[in-house]
Each structure stands twice: as structure tokens, then as C-alpha cells.
N, C-alpha and C positions, 0 to 999 in steps of 0.2 A: 531579483529569481530566484526561482527553488532546485534546490540540486536535492538530487531523488540516488539512494544504493544503489546499483545493478544485485540482482541474487547474486548469492554466491553461489551455485550453479554458472550461471553466466560468466564468474573471474575463473571457475577454476579448471574451467574444461581448455584448458591450454588455452594459446594465443584467442582472443575472440576477431572471430571473421565477420559476423552482420548481427548486427539489431535493428529493431525495428518495433515500437512503442503503437499500441491500439490506438483511434480512431480520439476514444474518451480518454487515455491516456494514466490508467491506473493497470493494463498489463502489457506487457514486452515477451517479446520471441528472441533466442540466441542462436549463435551458433557458435563451434569450438573450434580449434584445429586438431584438437583429440576428437571430432566426429560424435560431440555431441547436441541435439537438439531438447533447447528448452524452452516452453508457456510458463511464465509464470505471472502472478498478480500480483501488483504494489500491494504488499502492507502494513503496518505501519505508520500510515498515516495521519499528522495530529493536527487538533482544531486547540487555538486555545483560547476565553477570554480572560485569567486574571480569577475569570470566578468557576469555572466550567470548560473544563478537561474530553476530546474525545479524538480516542483513536478506532483505523479499522485495523482490526482485528483477526479479518476473515474476510474473503469475496464475499457474504451479504451478513456480514459481521462490526459492528459499531462499538464497542464500550464506552460509555458516560460514563463519569466523573464528579460530580461537585463536590469541589476542591475545599469547601470553605466545613461541612461538611460533613466529608469523608464518607462520602457512599456512589457506589457503584450502580449504569447498567447497564446488561449490556443489553444489545437491541438486534432482532434477526429480520433479515427483511429478505420478502420474495425475491429479488430482483438484485444484482450485482450492485455494492455502493462505488457509484461514477464519480462523483463531487463530493466533499465533508467542507462544509463550513458551517459556523455559530455565529447569528447574529442576537445583535444584543436592542 
């Protein structure tokens, strides 16, 4: 089971009254007792295989780091990133 931290706006808008995840699991909508309705993209998802580390840093952006060579490359996609995995 993976754990995901809710966006701060969901937890700081009073008591959380409603929460709904998108079908792809990468976006969340929440509503709080303080009258705030928020839509947020899941950022910070990380895949790591010991050599490479990939992190979602924007809805359509992934940063891939080569841990051995200490290099980094930013990948920008036309569509939002909905899944992230490293294969060997």
C-alpha cells in the first residue's frame, strides 16, 4: 500500500468534508468546512531503482537523476503524467 500526503490546502481549510480522487489517482478535489474547494495535482511521486531516481515535479514534468553520475535531466510532456515507474 502506498501513502499519499494530501495537499496542504485540503488540510488547512477547516474540517475536511469531502474528498475525491481522479480515476488515474494523480489529482484530488477536496472541500472543507472553511468554504474552500481545492483541486490539486499529485506532485512529488518518486520512483527509485538504486541507480536512477525519477520524481514528478509538475503536472507534465519529471526530473530524472542518475545517482551514480550525479546528473539530472528534466523531461517535459504534452500530457499530464499519470503513472511513473522505472524498469530494468
